[in-house]
C-alpha positions as CSV (number, residue, x, y, z in Angstrom):
1,M,153.7,29.4,-122.6
2,K,151.6,31.3,-120.1
3,T,151.2,28.1,-118.0
4,I,155.0,27.6,-117.9
5,A,155.6,31.2,-116.9
6,T,153.0,30.9,-114.1
7,I,154.4,27.7,-112.8
8,L,157.9,29.2,-112.7
9,M,156.7,32.4,-110.9
10,L,154.9,30.4,-108.3
11,S,157.8,28.0,-107.7
12,F,160.3,30.9,-107.2
13,S,157.9,33.0,-105.0
14,S,158.5,30.7,-102.0
15,L,162.2,31.5,-102.1
16,C,161.7,35.2,-101.7
17,S,161.2,36.7,-98.3
18,A,158.7,39.5,-98.0
19,Q,159.2,42.7,-96.0
20,F,156.4,43.2,-93.5
21,I,155.3,46.4,-92.0
22,S,155.6,46.4,-88.2
23,N,152.6,46.9,-86.0
24,D,153.7,50.4,-85.2
25,G,153.9,51.2,-89.0
26,E,150.4,49.9,-89.5
27,L,149.2,52.3,-86.7
28,H,151.0,55.2,-88.4
29,V,149.3,54.4,-91.8
30,A,145.9,54.2,-90.1
31,A,146.4,57.4,-88.2
32,G,147.5,59.2,-91.4
33,A,144.4,57.9,-93.3
34,V,142.0,58.9,-90.5
35,I,143.5,62.4,-90.3
36,S,143.5,62.8,-94.0
37,A,139.9,61.6,-94.5
38,A,138.6,63.9,-91.8
39,T,140.5,66.9,-93.2
40,Y,139.4,66.1,-96.8
41,T,135.7,65.8,-95.7
42,L,135.9,69.1,-93.7
43,V,137.6,71.1,-96.5
44,Y,135.5,69.6,-99.3
45,T,132.1,70.3,-97.6
46,T,133.2,73.8,-96.9
47,T,134.7,74.8,-100.2
48,K,133.5,72.2,-102.8
49,N,137.0,72.3,-104.2
50,K,138.6,68.9,-104.8
51,K,142.1,70.2,-105.3
52,K,142.2,72.2,-102.2
53,A,140.7,69.4,-100.2
54,F,143.3,67.0,-101.6
55,W,146.3,69.2,-100.8
56,Y,145.0,70.2,-97.3
57,S,144.3,66.6,-96.3
58,L,147.7,65.4,-97.5
59,G,149.4,68.3,-95.7
60,A,147.5,67.6,-92.5
61,S,148.6,64.0,-92.4
62,T,152.2,64.9,-93.2
63,L,152.2,67.6,-90.5
64,A,150.8,65.2,-88.0
65,G,153.6,62.6,-88.9
66,V,156.3,65.2,-88.5
67,A,154.9,66.6,-85.3
68,K,154.6,63.2,-83.7
69,E,158.2,62.3,-84.6
70,V,159.5,65.6,-83.3
71,I,157.7,65.1,-80.0
72,D,159.0,61.5,-79.8
73,S,162.6,62.6,-80.6
74,G,162.5,64.8,-77.6
75,K,162.0,61.9,-75.3
76,E,164.9,59.9,-73.8
77,H,166.2,57.0,-75.9
78,N,164.2,58.0,-79.0
79,K,165.2,59.5,-82.3
80,F,163.4,61.0,-85.3
81,D,162.1,58.0,-87.4
82,A,161.6,59.0,-91.0
83,G,160.0,55.7,-91.7
84,D,157.2,56.3,-89.3
85,M,156.7,59.8,-90.7
86,A,156.6,58.3,-94.2
87,A,154.1,55.7,-93.1
88,T,151.8,58.4,-91.8
89,T,152.1,60.4,-95.0
90,L,151.5,57.3,-97.0
91,G,148.3,56.6,-95.1
92,G,147.2,60.2,-95.8
93,L,148.1,59.9,-99.5
94,T,146.0,56.8,-99.8
95,A,143.0,58.3,-98.2
96,S,143.3,61.6,-100.1
97,V,143.6,59.9,-103.5
98,T,140.7,57.5,-102.8
99,L,138.4,60.3,-101.7
100,S,139.4,62.6,-104.6
101,L,138.5,59.8,-107.0
102,F,135.1,59.0,-105.6
103,V,133.8,62.3,-104.0
104,G,131.9,64.8,-106.0
105,K,131.0,62.6,-108.9
106,K,127.4,63.0,-109.9
107,K,125.6,61.0,-112.5
108,K,124.1,63.0,-115.3
109,K,120.4,62.4,-115.7
110,K,119.2,61.8,-119.2
111,K,116.4,64.0,-120.1
112,K,113.5,62.3,-121.8
113,G,112.3,64.9,-124.1
114,K,110.0,64.7,-127.1
115,Q,111.7,63.8,-130.2
116,V,110.5,65.7,-133.2
117,A,110.8,64.0,-136.6
118,L,111.3,66.2,-139.5
119,V,109.3,65.2,-142.5
120,N,110.1,66.5,-145.9
């Protein structure tokens, strides 16, 4: 049954058209990730607080996305693009979540102590 389901999914997958992110959107995601990673690193090394580092880094990438779109909307023939802002925020969210999962974890060392056996 699994084989039949797999064959059906593969045969129908060629009929679907995927939505691709434009090159500009990829740049926004990358910029959000870089801003977020830098902010997370700076805040975490200063405070050693993972929650504060997460929210500050996410806020910094969101603020950068909003600021860029506001500046762009002031130029002639441009408008505020919520998709680009969301892409920047998504890049920041990706970096923030990844760093919060892997930063600050320390392996506990097992102490090799003498074991005392109780004899009755």
